[in-house]
SETI-823217 format. One record per residue (C-alpha): x, y, z; residue in one letter. Coordinates in nm, 3 decimals, m for minus. Last residue first. Layout:
<atoms>
> X/Y/Z/A
...
</atoms>
This chain:
<atoms>
> m5.153/11.292/4.366/A
> m5.359/11.631/4.403/N
> m5.554/11.517/4.711/A
> m5.501/11.802/4.955/F
> m5.829/11.968/4.856/I
> m5.973/11.785/4.549/L
> m5.871/11.856/4.170/H
> m5.969/12.062/3.880/K
> m5.868/12.395/4.032/F
> m6.186/12.616/4.062/L
> m6.471/12.379/3.971/L
> m6.308/12.100/4.188/C
> m6.273/12.342/4.483/W
> m6.663/12.416/4.462/I
> m6.713/12.020/4.462/L
> m6.446/11.978/4.724/D
> m6.633/12.170/4.969/I
> m6.954/11.978/4.896/W
> m6.783/11.641/4.918/G
> m6.597/11.768/5.249/F
> m6.967/11.775/5.415/A
> m7.048/11.443/5.276/L
> m6.743/11.278/5.377/G
> m6.739/11.360/5.747/F
> m6.643/11.024/5.892/F
> m6.434/10.895/5.620/T
> m6.339/11.229/5.505/C
> m6.187/11.314/5.844/L
> m5.978/11.009/5.841/V
> m5.860/11.094/5.470/A
> m5.787/11.446/5.573/V
> m5.584/11.354/5.879/I
> m5.404/11.080/5.662/L
> m5.350/11.355/5.392/T
> m5.212/11.592/5.634/L
> m4.969/11.301/5.790/L
> m4.807/11.228/5.431/S
> m4.772/10.888/5.306/K
> m4.782/11.036/4.936/T
> m4.912/10.724/4.740/K
> m5.104/10.571/5.031/L
> m5.267/10.882/5.145/F
> m5.374/10.969/4.790/A
> m5.529/10.621/4.767/S
> m5.710/10.711/5.118/W
> m5.845/11.052/4.991/R
> m5.948/10.931/4.637/V
> m6.164/10.632/4.780/L
> m6.289/10.806/5.070/I
> m6.412/11.095/4.892/E
> m6.528/10.888/4.588/V
> m6.743/10.678/4.832/V
> m6.871/11.001/4.996/W
> m6.964/11.151/4.634/N
> m7.148/10.862/4.526/V
> m7.376/10.886/4.830/V
> m7.439/11.268/4.770/P
> m7.449/11.286/4.406/I
> m7.281/11.618/4.299/L
> m6.931/11.489/4.334/L
> m6.948/11.253/4.092/L
> m7.125/11.473/3.853/I
> m6.883/11.746/3.914/I
> m6.564/11.525/3.842/Q
> m6.744/11.384/3.527/I
> m6.794/11.733/3.404/L
> m6.434/11.833/3.480/R
> m6.319/11.554/3.259/S
> m6.119/11.274/3.448/Q
> m5.742/11.244/3.491/K
> m5.761/11.380/3.837/N
> m6.011/11.124/3.924/F
> m5.792/10.845/3.795/W
> m5.482/10.987/3.980/T
> m5.687/10.983/4.272/A
> m5.785/10.658/4.233/M
</atoms>
C-alpha cells in the first residue's frame, strides 16, 4: 500500500489526505504496510501512533506530501 500511495499522482495523494476519515484509513494502511515491508522500529512506532492519532498525522503528512511526494517515514 505504501508503494501504491507513492506511485499515485500528487493530486490523488493530496485528495486522499484532505478528507478526514479517508485520511485516517490511508494513514493506517500505508503505515502498517510500510512496517511490514521494512520491519524497522521507527516505522512500527509511527504506525502505532498513526493508529491512534491518525488525523493529526494526516495533516502533517499532507504538508510533507506537498513538499516531498511521500509520507513521513513511509518512503517504502
